[in-house]
N, C-alpha and C positions, 0 to 999 in steps of 0.2 A: 504494500500500500504506500502511495506517495502522498505526503502532506503538502497541500498547495494553498496559495493565497488567491486573492481576488483577481489580480492581473493574470495569473496563470490559468485560472478558471475561464476568464474571458478569451484567452488565447486558445484554449482547448475547444471551447464552443465554436469559435470563429474559424479556426484553421484545421481542426481535426474532427469536426462533427461529433464531439463528445455527447454522450447521453447524460442528462442531468437527472439525478434521482433524489427525491425528498423523502427521507425515511421517518418523518414525524407522522403522527396520527392524522386521520382523515379530516377531523374537525379543525385542527391547527392549519393543515394544508389548505383547506377551503377558505380560511380567513385571509391568508396571504402566503404567497410562495414566489420563488424565482420564476421568471418567464420560461415557459416550455418545460418545466420540471414534471417528471412522472412521479406520482405518489405511490410508493411501495413501502408501507410501514414495516419497521424492523421485524415484527413478529410474523410477517407474511413473506419475507424474502425467499425462504426455501420453496414456497409454493408458486411464487410469481417471477422467479429468476428467468423463466423462459421468455418474458417480455423484453428482455435485453438482448442486444446484438453483441455477441462475444467478440466480434471483429473490430468493434469501436470502443474507444475509451469510455469509461464510466466515471462521472463525478458525483460523489455522494455528499449530500448536504443535510443539515438539521438546523436547529435554532441558533446556536452560538457556540463559541469556543469552550464553554463550560460543560456543555452537554456531551455525553459519550456516545450518543446514538450513531453519529456518522462514523466514528472510529470502529464501533462494534459491527455496524453494517458493512463497512468496507472490508473488514477482516472476514466477515461471513461470505461476502461475494467472492473473495479470493478463494475461500475454502470450497465454494460451489463451482469453481472453475473459470471465473471471469479473470482474464489475465491482466488487463490494464486498468487498475482501479486507483482513483484519486480521491482523497478526503479533503473537502473544502473546510478547513479548520474553523474559519470565522463564521461560516454559515450565513443564515438569513440576516442576523444582526449586523454583520460586517457589510453585507450587500446593501442593506437599507441605509446603513450609516454613511455609505459613499454616495447616496442619492441615485442609485441605479433603479430602473423600473421594476415593478412587481406586478403580480396578478392576484386575483382573488377578491373576496368581498371588501377587503380593506385596502386594496391596491391603489385606489384613487383618492384616498384621504390626503388632504393638504397637510404638508409638513414643511419644516424649515427649508429643505432642499428644493421643494416644489416652488416656493415663492422667492427664493434668494435671487438677487440680481447678479448677473454673471459679469457685467462690464465693470469690474472693480479695478481701479488704478493700482499698480504695484511698483515696487522699487527694489533694488538690490543694495546690499550694504556697502559695496565698493563705489557706488555712484555718489556724485555731489548733489547738493540741493538744486544747482543750476541744471543738471541733467534731468532731474525729476520734474522741475518746474517747466522745462521746455517740452516735456511730454504730456503733463496733466494740466498745464496752465498755471500761471504765477499767482492767480487770485483764488485758488481753491481753499476752502475753509474746512472741508471734511478730511479726516485722516487718510493717508495712503498706506496700503498694506505692504510690509516688507517681507519678501519671501526669498528662499534660496533657489538654486537652479532647478530643483525638483518641484518647486511650488509649495514647499512647506513653510508655514507661517512662522516668521521669526519675531515679529513685533509690529507696532504701528508707528507711523510718522505723522505727528500732528500737523494740521494744515498750516499753522502759523510758522512752522519750521522752514517752509519753502522760501521765506524771505532771507534766510541766511545762506546766500548762494554759494559761498566757498566751503561750507561745512560738509562733512561726509554723512551719509545716511547712517552709517554704523555708530556715529557719535551722538545722534539725536533720536534714534528710535526708542520707543517705549516698549519694554518687555512685558510678556504675559497678558496679551489681550484676551478677553472672554471669547470662547468659541463654543459652538454646539455642533452636533452631528446632523447630517441631512435628514435623519428620521425623527428629529425632535417634533412632537406634536405642537400645533400652533398655540393651543391654550397654555401649554407648559412654557413655550417660548415667550408668550405675552407676559406670563407671571414673572419669569426671570427678568425681563426687561423692566418691568414695573418695580420689582424689588431692588434692582441695581441701578435704577434710573438711567437706562441705556437707550439711546436713540437708534442704535443699530448693533448687530452682533454678527461676527464672522461665522460662516458655515464652512466646516472642514470635514474631510473624510477621516476615517480612523487612523490614517498615517500622518495626519496633520496638514495635508495638502489643501490649499484654498479651493473651495467650490464656488463661493459667492458671498454676498452680503445681504442679510435679512434686515430690513428697515422696520422700525416700530410702527410707523403709520401704515405700511403694507400689512403687517401682522394683525394689527387691531382691526383694520377694515375687512380683511378676508376672514378673520375669526368671527366677526359680527355677521357677515354674510353667510358663513357656513352654518 
């Protein structure tokens, strides 16, 4: 059994035509699951293994990294003669946390990743304020997100810092901005923003990579409409 993460799961599905198997119970599967996943509960693997094509890779998924269902199911599938078995360790929680699409009764529920604005200005630590101002405009008042080459959030650059044209981003960034995952429900996000008096929150995937920016006015408007 191979332990794989989200990026490898996406590659297996896209490039190798992998079969995605959700081994949770039918009720959990019906609420929400990964797109195209076949539901074969762990207790039924022995009876339903014939549904799988042994010539194609199989990716086994369950709820999250703490659950042992996918590990046990992957081991059982290998015991049943399936040769190329991959366990998606993070499972549904990791997938939803990255803002990837889902299916099921709850698949269309609005969450942070659904409403996050994607056109977020970014900067690198090695840049000067002049570099950033030339890209985002010299009169910007909202913060600029500082990321590394992989898009991982390092901090925020206050809008007023853009006036110090000779300074480096690395010297003026503010560490530790508040972030949420893409699957954060709107009502929880609204409560967080109210509690911390935030006008916006960064939305990141479980690896800390920037997905977008959720604005408080958008959250409150959509939560009310929902």
